[in-house]
N, C-alpha and C positions, 0 to 999 in steps of 0.2 A: 463688192457685195451688191446683190440685186435690190431693186427698189421694193421695199416691203409693201407699199400701197398697191403696186401693180400685181404683186403676187397674191395679195389679199383678195383683189377682185377676181383673179383667176380661180382662187380656191373657193370663193363663194359660188361661182358658176359651176365648179366641179361638185360642190355640195348639192346644188339644185339638181344637177343631172343624176347624181347618185341616189338622191331621195326619190326622183321620178322613177328610176329603174327599180328601186326597192319596192315602191308601191305596185309596180307592174308585176314583180315577182310574187308579192303577197297575194295579189288578186289571182295570179295563175295558180298559186298553191291552194287557195280556197276553192277555185273551180275544179282542180284535180281531186280535191277531197270529196266534193259533191258528186263527181262522176264515178268515183271508185266503187267497185263492187264490194258487197259485204264480205266475200271470201278474201279479198285482198285487204280489207280494212283492218281486220282484227287478227291478222296472222303475225307471228313472231318472225323477225328477219335477222339472220346472222350478218354481221358487218365486219369489215376489216379496216378499222381506222389506223392512222399512223401514230401509234402510241409511243410516248417517250421521245417525240421528235424523230420517229422513224427507226429508233434503236431497238424496238421490241415488237415482235409480231404477235399474232393472236394466240399462239400456242407456246410461246417461250415461258420458261419457268424461272427466269432470273429476275429478282425483284430489286428495284432501286427506287429512290424517291421520285414521286410524280411520274411513274412509268406506266400508269393506267389511264392517262389522259393525253390529249393532243397538246403539243407545245404551242403556247400563245405568246407572241413577242409583244412587249409593252415598252413604251418610252416613259421613263421615270424622271421627274424633276424634284429634287429635294431643296426647298428654300430654307436656308438656315437662319441667317441674320443679316443685318445691314449696319453700317457705321458712317459717321460724319454727315448725317442727314440734317436738314434744317431743324433747329431746336423747337420751333413753334409748329412743326408739322405733326399730323396724325397719320403716320405712314401705314400703308398696306401694299401688298404685291399683287399684281394682276398678270396672269399668264394668258396669252392669246396664241392659238394655233389654228390658223384658217378661220373657220366659223365657230370654233370652240373657245370659250372664255371662262376663266375661274379666278377667284380671288382668295387671299388669306384673310385672317382677321386683322383688325387695325389696332394700333396702340395710340393713345393720346399723349401728345407732347413728349415723344420719346425719340431722340436722335439715334439711339442704338437698339432698335427693336430686335427681338429674337422670335422667330416663328417655328422653325424646325417642323415644317409641314411638307408632306410628300404629295405630288400630283402624278397621275398616270393616264395614259391613253393607249388603246390598242393600236398596234403598228398598222393594221389594215385600215384604220380610220384616219390615219395621218394624210391630210390632203394638201399640205403646204410644206414647202422646203425649209421654212424658217419658223422658229418659235420666238415670240416677242415677250420678254420678261420686263415688266415695268414696275417702278416704285412710284406710288401716287399718294397724294395728300387728301385724306377724306374731308378735311376742314375747308378746302378750297372749293369755289364754285367755278364752273366752266372748265378750263384746261387745268386739271389738277395733277399734271405730270411733274414728278421730281426728276426722274431720269429713267433710262431704259437701256437694255442690252438685247441684241438680236443674236440668236444662236442657231447654227445649222442643225435642223431636226433630223437630217438623214445621216450625216456622217458623225455619229456619236460613238463613244467607246461602249463596248459590250461587256457586261458582267455576267459570269456564269457561277452560280453557287456551287461549292461552298467558298468561293472567293470572298474575302473581306469586303465590307461596303466601300464604295468609291469615296475617296476623300474629297470634300467640297473645297472649292477655290474661290478667291476674291475676284470679282469682276468690276471694272470701273463703269460708272453710269454715264450715259450720253443723252443729249437732247435729240429731237427728231431731225435736226440738221447734221447730226454726227459730231457735234462739239462736246468736249469734255465738260461735265458739271460736277458739282460737289457730291460726294457720297460714293460708297462702294457696296456691292451686294455679294454675299457668299451663297453659292448654291452649287449643286452637283447635278449632272445630267448624264444618264446612261441608258442603255438598252438592255432589258432583262426579260424574264418570263414570269409566269404566275407563281413560280417557286421562290421568287425573291421574298425575303422577310418583310420588305416594305409594302408588299401587295395588299395584305388584309386591311391596313389602315390608310391606304392611299385614297386620295380624292380623285375620282374619275372625271376627266374633262368633259366626257359626253353625258354626264349626269348633272350638269349645272342647272337644269330646269327644276330640280328638286330643292326644296327649301324647308325650313322649319324642322319639325320632328321627323319628317320623311327621310332626311339624310341618313339617319342611323338605321332605318329599316331596309336599306338597299345593300348593306354590307353582310358578308358571310360571318356566321357565328356558330359556336358550339355551346350546347346547353346540356345540363345534367339534371335528370329527374331527381326529385327529393327522395330520400331514403324512407321507405314506408315500413310500418310495423303494424301487426295486429294487436290491438289492445283488448284484453279479455277481462271483463268485470264480472266476477262471480258474486251475485247478491245473495247473501246467506239469510240474514234475518234483521229485524229491527226491534228495539225495545223502548217501552215507556213513551209511546206516541201520544200526543195530546190532540184529541179529536175536537173539532169545532162544536159538535153536539155530543156531550158526554152521555146522554141518554140512549144513543144509538148502540144497539146490542151487538150486531154483526156487521161491522164496517167492511166495505170492499176497498182494499188498499193495494196499490201497485207502485212500482218504482219506475220513474222515467229518467233516462239518461240522455244527455246531450253533449256533443262535442262538435264544435264548428256548426255546420249546417245540418248535421245528421242527428236524428233523434230516434231513440229506441225505447221500448218499454217492456216490462215483464208481464207475466200473467197476474191476475188478481190472486192474492194469497188465499189458500184454502183454510188457513187458521183465522177465523173471523174474530180477532181481538186486537188489542193494542200492542201485542208482541207478535207480529206476523212473521211467517217463514216462507222463503221462496226457494233458495238453493238453485238459482237459475243464472245462466251466462248471458251477458250482453257483449257483442263483438263489434268493435269499431276499427276503422283504418285511420291511423295517425301518421304524421310525418315529423321527422326531425326538422328544427330543433325544439319541438314540443312547446311552442309558444302559447297555445290555447289550453285552457284547463278543462277537465272533465267535471260536469255539473250533474249531480244526481238529486232528483226531487222525489219525495215520498208524497203520493197523491191519494186522496180518498175520493172514490167515485160515489157521488150522492144521487145523481139521476142520469137519464140518457145523455144529456148534454151539459151536465153540471158537475164540476170537480172542485175540490178544495185542496190546496197545498198544505201539507202538514209540516214541512220543513225541507231544507236542502243543504247540500254541502258541496263545496268546490275543491277539487283535488288537483294540484299541479302534477304533471307527468314527469318532471325531471327526476324525482326520487323513486319512481316506480321500478320494481324489480324486473330486470331483463333475464329471461330464462331461455336456455337452449333446448331443453327437453320438456316433458310434461310433468315434471316434479311439482307438486302443489306449492304455491308460494305461501308465505306467512300471511295469516289473516290479521285484520286490524279493525278496531272500532273507530268510527268517525262521528264526531258530534254534529248535530244538526243546528241550522240557523233558520230563522224566519225573517224574510224581507218584507217590510211594509212601507207604504208611502203615506206620509202625513197629508193634511189638508193643504198645506202650503207647497206641496210637491217635493218635500225633502224625503230622501230615502233613508230608512232606519233598518238596522240589523239587530235582531233580538236573539240572544243565546237561549237555546232550549236544553232541557234535560234529556231529550230524546237522542238516540244514537242508532247508527246502522252498522252492521257487520259485513265487511267486504273482503274479498281476495282480488287483488288487482295485479296484473302482470302484462309485460310486453313480450309476446311470443315470437322469438327470433328464429325458431326452427321451421316456421312456415315460409313459403314463398308468397309474397303479396301479389295477387293476380290483378294487374291493371290492363291486361290484354286477354283475349280469348285464348284458351289453351292451345287451340289449333294453330294460332298465329303468334304464339309467344316467342319473344326474342331473348328471354332470360328466364332461367328456371332455378336460380340459386336461392337458398334461404336468405332471410334478412340479415342474420348474424354473420359478421365477417369471420368469426372463428370457425364456422362450418364451411367456408368456401374452399374449394379445391383449386389447384393451379390451372392456369389456362392451358388448353390443348392446341390452340392454333390462333391464327390471325386472319381476320376478314378485311380485305382491301376493296374499296368501292370507288370507282372513277365515274363521276357524273359528267359526261361529255357535252351533250347538246340535246336539243329538241327540234323537231321538224314539223312544219305545217300546223302550228297551233291555231286554235280557233280564236277569233277576236272576242275578248271578254268584256271590253268597255268600248264606248263610243265617245268621241269628242269632235265637234264641228262636222258631224256626219261621217266621220272616218273611224273605223274600228281599229283597236290596238290592244296589245297585251303586255303586261309587265310581269314576266314569269320568274319564279324562283322555286327551288326544290327543297324539300325537307326529307331527311332520312333518319330512321330510328332503328337502333339495335341495342338491346340492353338498356342501361340507364343513360346512354349517350345519344343525344339528338344533335343533328347538324342542320344548318340552314345555309344554303348557298347565297351568293349575292344576287340581287335582282337585276335582270337585264331589261333595260327600258325599251319599250316600243319596238318589239321584235317578235315575229312569228317563228323565227328560227334562232332562238338564243343559243349561245355557246358559253358554257360555264367552265368546263375543263378543270374541275376541282376534285381532289382525291382525299379520301378519309380512311382511317384505320380503326378497327375495333378488335379487342381481345375476345376470343371465342372460348366459352366454357362448356358448351354442349353443341354437337353438330346438328341435332334435331331441332333447330331453331330457325326463325324467319327474320330476314331484314326487309323493312318496308320503306319504299321510296314514293313520295307524293309530290305532285307538281301543283302549284297554286298561282293565282294572279294577285299581285300586291295592289290592294285598294287603299293604302294609307301613305301615299307619297306626298301629298300636299298638306301635311300637318295632321293633327288628330281629328278623326271623324268617327264618333262613337257609333253611328248607325251602320257604317259600311263594314262588310265582312269580306275577308279574302276568299275569292271564288276558287272552288276545287276544279282542277283540270283533269286529274287522273291519278291513279295509284298503281304501283307495281309491288308484288311480293316475290321474294326469292328464298326458297328453302335451302339452307346450306347443305343438308344431307344429299341433295340431288346434284351437287357439284363435285367434280373430280378434284382432288387435292393438287394444288400447284398449277392448274390450268387456268388460263385467262379466257373468260367468256365475254365476248363482245357482241351484243345483240341490240336491236332496236325494238323496244316494247311498245305495243299500242296503248294509248291512254284513253280509256273509256270511262264515261260517266253515265250513271243511270239516273234519270230524272222522271218526274210524272209524265212527261211527253214521250218517253222511250229511251233506248240506249243510243248513245252518240259517241263517235270517235272524235276526240278533241285534238289529236295529233299523235306524235311518237316521241319517245325519249330513248336516247342511246346511252347505254351503261356498259362499263367494263368491271367485271367482278372476278376476284381471285380469292380462294380459300386455301391457305397453306397451313401446314402443321409440321411440327418437329418430329413427332413419333406417330406412326400409323397404329402401333399397338395401343396407345392411349385412346385413340379415337374408337377403335374396335371394342375396347373395354367399356366405353360409354354405353354401348348398345345392351349391355347386361345390367346396367344400373336402372333404378326406378326413374321415371320421368320427372317426378316432383320429389322434394325432400321427404324423408321417412315419416315425418310427423303428419303429413297429409294422409298417410295410410294407417298409421298407428292410432291416430285420433282424428278421423276425417271430419270435415265440416259438411253441413247439410247443403243441398243445392240452393235453398233459399239464402243461407248465409253467404255462400260463394257469390251469388248474384248481387246481394246487397253490398258486400264488401268491395266487389269490383266496381260498382257504381260510385262508392265513396272514393276509391283509389283514383278513378278517372277524373273525378271532380277536383281532388287535391292536386293531381299532376297538371291539369289544365289551368287551374287557378295560379299555381306557383310559376309555371312557364309564361303565363300571360303577364306576370309582373316583372319579367326580365327586360333588359334593354339591349337591342330592340325586342319587343315582346313576340313570343310564339303564341299566336292568338288561340282562343278557346276553340273556335271552329276548326282550326288546323289540327290541334291535338286530338279532338274528338274524332275527326275523320281518320287520322292515322291509327287511333286505338279502336276503331270499329264500334263506336258507341251506338247502341240501338240496333245492332245487326241481328240480335236474337229475337226481335219482335216478330209477330205473326206476319206472314206474307204468302199469298197464293203462289207467287213465282218461286219462292224458296221451297215451298212444299212440293211443287212440281219437280224442281231440280233434285230434291232429295228422293222423290219417288223414282225418277229415272236412274239416279245413282244406285239405289237399291236394286232396281231391275237389272242394271248392268252387272252388279255384283253377283246376283243369283243366276245370271245367264249361263254360267258354267255348270251349275247344278241342273238347269233345264236342259242343256245340251247332253249331259250325261244320262238324264232320264230318257230323252228322245233316242239316244244311241242304244240304250238297253231295250227300249220298246222295239226298235228295229231288229235287235237280236232275237227278241221273243217272237216277233212276227215273221222271222226268216226272210227278211227282205233280200239279204245277200247270203245265200246258203253257205258259201265258202267261208265267209267271215264268221258266221254262226257256228260252223263246225270247229273252226279254230278256237273260238271262245269256249266251246264245250270241252275241247281237249285241254286248254289252259286251266279251266276250272277243275277238271279231274286231276290235273297235275298238282294244283294247289291243295286239293283234298288229300292227296297222297303224301305230299311234302309241305305241310302247313308252315314250317319255319321259313319258307321262301316268300311268304306273302309280304311281310314288312320290308324285307330287303328289296323286293321287286318294286314296291311302292316308292321307296326312297330313291332307287335307281331311276325310276321313271321320272320323278320330280327333278332329279339331277340332270337328266338328259334334256328335259324341257327347258330348264334354266340355261344350259349351255347353248341350246338351239336359239333361244330368245336373245342371247348376247349379241348376235349379229344385227338384230333390229332394235337394239337398246336405244333409249332416248338420247339424242345428241345435244339437245338444248334444254335449258331449265324451263320448268312450267311457267305459264303466264295466265292472266285473267282470260278465261274461256267464256265467250259470250253464249255459245250454244249450250255448254254445260250448265250455265247459270239460268238458262231459259229466258234470257233478257231479250232476245230477238223475237220471241213469240209471245211476250207478255202483252196483255191488253192494257189500254190506257187507264181503264177504271181500276184494274188490279194494281197498277203502279201508283195511281193516286191514293189507293188505300194503303199501300206500303209506305208511302211518304207522309201519311196522316199522323198527327201527333197522338200521344196517349196521355190522358183520355182524348177522344176524337174532337176535332175542331170543325168537322163537317156540319154545316147548318141546314143542308137540304135533307129533309126527312125521307124523301123517296130514295135518295142515294143510300142513306143509312139502312133503310129497310131492305134494299136490294142486296147490300153487302151482308146483312144479317141472314137473309134467306140463303145466300150462297154459302156462307159459313155453316149454316144448318145442314145444307145438302152434303157438304164435304164431311162434316162430323157424323152424319148418319151412315155414310159408307164406312168410316173408321169404326163406328159403333157396331155395325153389322159384322165386320171382320173380328173385332174383339169378342163379340157374342158367340160367333162360330167356334173360335178357339176355346172359349170357356166351356161351351157345350161339349166339345170332344173331351176335354179334361174331366168334366163331371161324369161323363159316360164311363171313362176308364176307372174313376173312383167308385162308381156304382156297381162295378163288377163284383165287388166284395162287400158292399154295404147292405145287401138284402133289401134295397129299396124296391127292386123287382125280384120277388123270391124265386120265381121259376127260372129267370135268367141267371141269377146267382147260383142256383142249384146246378143248372146245366154247366156253368163255367167251372164249378168245383169238381163235377164229374170229369170234365175234360182235363182239368189239372191233374187229377189222380191218375187217369189213364196215361196222360203224357209222361208223368213221373215214372210209371212202371215201364212204358215203352222205351223211354230214353235211358233207363237204368240197364235194360237188357240189350239195347242196341248200341253198337259202337257209334261214336260221334261222327266219324268219317262217313259212315253209311247214311246217317241222318242228314248231314250237310249235302251229300251227293244227291240224295233223293229230293231234298228241298230245292236245290239248285236246278236240277234237270226238270223238276215239275214247273218251276217258274219260267224256264226257257223252252217249254214244250212247244211243239208245232201248232200253228193256228187251227189245224184240222181237229186237234184234241181240246180246243178251247170253246168256252161257252160265253156268249155275250152277256149273259145274266150275271149280276154281281156275285162275288164269291160268298161262301157261307159265313166266313169270318166278318166280312164287311156288312152283310145283311144283319148278322147278329148284333154288331156294334151300333148300327143305325136304329135298332129297335130298343136299345137301352134307354132308360129315362134320364132326364137331366133336370136341372133346377129352373129351366125356362117355364115350367108349369106354375112356379110360385111367383113369377114376376107379374106385377100389375100391368 
């Protein structure tokens, strides 16, 4: 056996050399990022990683466990227990492999401790040929060694799942001189992969610098969103309310409802008496297990800022009726109470003779929207009785990231502790945190059931800022986000791409690195997927009894708050800033950049209509006489054989679709910086986009400039809306006799047209109208037509505007 001290010195030198090389590579990556062109920065790149240990290529359709990630070899050590140790010792086990050291917990005065703890380290990071496993005494000072054993870290047995776990064995302890000492240690050592069942709970030797509560935050976890319901409270009426001032003749009374942090109120009752009527709905978002109660307060408004509580009632939600349709629930009277506080601070509850009439239900036929509909990952109703079977399976392999930006600095050196979060449906996953690496490798694979192909899976990358214990002020920094729509994926195909990670900040758009993902969407029946395209996007109750836009926005804000609060209480927590970034909280706020992007999107959509108009204008101007003559012949053929029109149109669409199949998209869509107008956005526009609501900007000049800019944009929109309204009013005034002469002329025209069209065959009319529209420019007059001139002379309601 080689000398462990000499090997340890060699390994320390190797660690220093490797760290020096890693720093050089990181600096090189940062420089290459800075010098890259924008065209190269934000493009999607197809990759061909060695998935499944080289057993699966990018287009294979055979699925096995962990076949969408690259195989990573780990050295595992399971420390089970020890026996025959000194009775007065406080034993613990220390593992040392080169420059990496880790320890188990210790037991006080226990000669036969049991740890059953697993340690692991990536094979590529093994820098020493031997691993030293020592049993030490925490109660001793100085040399606290009880005994040790040295094991060959290279020549270890290999375990391949689904093989059973390797049986641990007893090993005798020796001192540093190789002499036998009292005590034996049971452990098992083997070489495995990330597919090993011991991997999720293993302590990584290269993460020994983390302590306290930060240890739990570096492990991979799976989270489930709380089950959300819409709570509908129909406030009908109240009876025998006791007013503070009995002489008040017409009291203004309303109902205020509160659940958690959300507070809603009804309108002031129109019946100004002590038996007010409302018949108004209050909608809340609530989550199981319904720990919080619904509190309803009846309030009298006395003045502009003065209110008096007339009574309240607290309603537990456990017994509330859950309904699947819109059948009215049973109504119920609830007695009111009045809470008062005595002079000594004691809280008193007084029973009142007043009562309130309510209908309360949990509506399970709706889908609770915690995401924007465009990015929704689940569209099922809340009630499980309405769920349909899954139509497929989504498999996501999170491989690695490259060239990440330094998110933190320590001792003048930048570093990043990156982890990924993926969300689809109610299932959230969080990968383990890779410490101090700009090129982290996760190689973790996850699976979701798919109930609708027109859904989106979201993957975000974050920097862990909570590794040295609890820090209430620190927030995990966002590195980037990727969205993948399942309907854009071919079933059974493995997509392996490197997606750009971009973040928009008040200083502009910046590429933070790239993330490599492998995605596969598989289904058992193609017919079931095709049938989904004929189904409504949301449950039927959304269309039979739709919610208003204001209700949808308010309920979505409540849902995101509930989800972020619940996940932030898990261990390790999925923090609020992470959940809000994944759920796109605040993305519907006003933004000049988004307005420009939507404007160009609309222009791109209407570009086809514009091209058709230009083409018809070229036909009418006889730019190409040969094409114009062919169009005249085709038009005449359609006049003679009108049944060919629709069939020709659908044939033309079919041929266009077949022709476009050759140039169909080969890659899934990704975040497009140009489409988002992020590369052309001004700093002030971005600063306004990231401003809070209400604004936190303290410079009056900046607020005035933004206000003036918003007025300029709104004036253009106002002008367009006014022009559209003017043309509609002119059409209406054709028959309104607002202009008697114009209406009389139009009626005469209608009568003449009626007689002419009655005696003239429709084919002749269409032929004359078509040839007149396509007449030669020699027979055209640049002056506007009679019909257009007549329309422009009609009155509109613009004369009545102030």
